[in-house]
N, C-alpha and C positions, 0 to 999 in steps of 0.2 A: 832266457835260461841264465842261471847264475852259477858260477863255478867257484870252488874253493880256491884259496890262494896256493894250495899245494898242487893244483893241476897245471901242467906245463902249457904254455901258450900254444904250442903246436897241436897238442891234444885238444885243446879248446876249439881251435880253428877247424880241426878235422870233424869233431862232433857237431859243431854248428853247421858245417857244410853238408854232412850226411843227413842231418835231421831237418835242414833248411829252416833253421830258427835264428833268431837274433839274440845277442847277449845284452843283458842289462846289468848295471852295476849293483843296484839294489831295488827291492820292492818296498813300498811303504807298508802295505798290509797284505796278508795272505790268510784267507778264511776268516777275515774279520779281526785278526790279531796283527800287531806290528811284527815284522820279520825279526827285529832285534829287540828282545824284551829288556835287556839290561838288568840293573840291580832292583829297580822299583817294579817288580812284578805285581805287587799288590795293587798299585794304581791302575795298571793295565787291565787286570781282571776285574777291578771295581767298576770300570765302565761297562763291561759285559754284564756284570751282575745287575747294574742299574737298568740297562736296556731290558733285560729279562723281567725284572721287577715291574717296570712300567707296563709291559705286555700283560703280566698277570693281573695288574690292577685294572685292566681294561674290561671288556665286555663279559668275561668269564669270572669276574670278581666274586660273585655269589656262589659259584660252583665249588670253589676250593677253600678249605679252612686255612688259617694262618700257618699252622704246622706243615700242612701239605705244600704251601707255597715255599716255605723255608727249605723243605727237602728238595724241591725242584731247583731252587737257587743254588743249593750246595752241590747238586749233581752237575 
């Protein structure tokens, strides 16, 4: 569990005790995305776009037209 800096230490300890969870300082990724995106969001999302593009180029390449692939990538 990760807490905001605005949460008091006592509240953090109580929540962790009740939920029987451990506190971590940061996660590197959550749902495939970095937890802290920073200013360069374009590069972060470019890697996702590239992974999806590679999957589309795979075995179903003949089933989708290029405009269809572009729509999927933008979604």
